[in-house]
C-alpha positions, 0 to 999 in steps of 0.5 A: 500500500502506498503511504506518502504520509509520515508513519513511525519509523519503529517501536520506541518506549519512554517512561515518565513519573507523575506523583509516584505513578509510573507512565510507560509510553510505547509507540508502534507502527500498525497497519491493521487491527490485528497488529494493534491486538498483538502489541496490546497482548505483548504489553499485558505480558510485559506488564502483568501487574500494571493498573491500567494499559490505556491506548489509542491508534489511527490507521490511514492518512492523518486527518482522514484516518480509515480507522481510529479507536481508543480505550481508557482501560478502567481510568475515568472516561475521557481521561486516558484514551482521548488525550492519547489520541489527541496527541497522535492527531496533533503529531500528524502521523498515520498507522500508529498505536500509542499505549500508556502503561500505568503503575499507580503510585498511591496518589490520586491525580484527579481527572485533570491530572490524568489527562495531563499525565496521559497526554504528557506520556504520549507526547514524550514518546511521540516527540522522540520517535523517528518518522518515515514517509514511504514513497508511492511505489508501483509493483513490477515483474521482470522475467530474465536470464540468470545472468541478468539478476545481479545487474537488476539487483544493483539497479534496484539498490541504486534507485531505491527499488525493493526486490520483493521476491525471486522465483527460479525456473527455466528463467528468473522471475523477479517481483519488485516495488519501484518508486513511482518517480523512478519508473521512467529510469526503470523502463529505460534500464529494462529496454537497454538490458532487453528484459521482459517486464510488466508494470502492475499499475 
């Protein structure tokens, strides 16, 4: 799927403390609800004694996300999931899950304090995580001889294309993802090398 919007570059964790309560914020890139559940399961395994594991996510383009959800996990309604989601939306990132794991420190924070604590925890991890923008790509298939494989791999490395799979039979079939702004160069390369290619647009 083409993603020309910022997404988290990877998993990151940051911890903050508010009045003896520990808030462990985790950010992870996600592209489906199944991935969200996997990350949440992992958080529960890692922190079985945590009082709350609150979270929010949005999948799709920031500002018009295909799917978004949040959960207060036992905190007063609107004091955890919503502040986390608000910070996510403010950061303008898509395909993102933020979980905040809370260990209660014995001092009640009140509704306003909880909102500030959860928003602050989300902010701490989102300010630290790197973003990546995945450029739009076009799938391509190339049928070639064994001798042509290395030159093709080299072209892909130089031009930022990825080799998604190679099938070896009587000839070699390569499945590629070619950046859309490199399609003309790709076409020229294939024609010059006399490679049989199909763009799956």
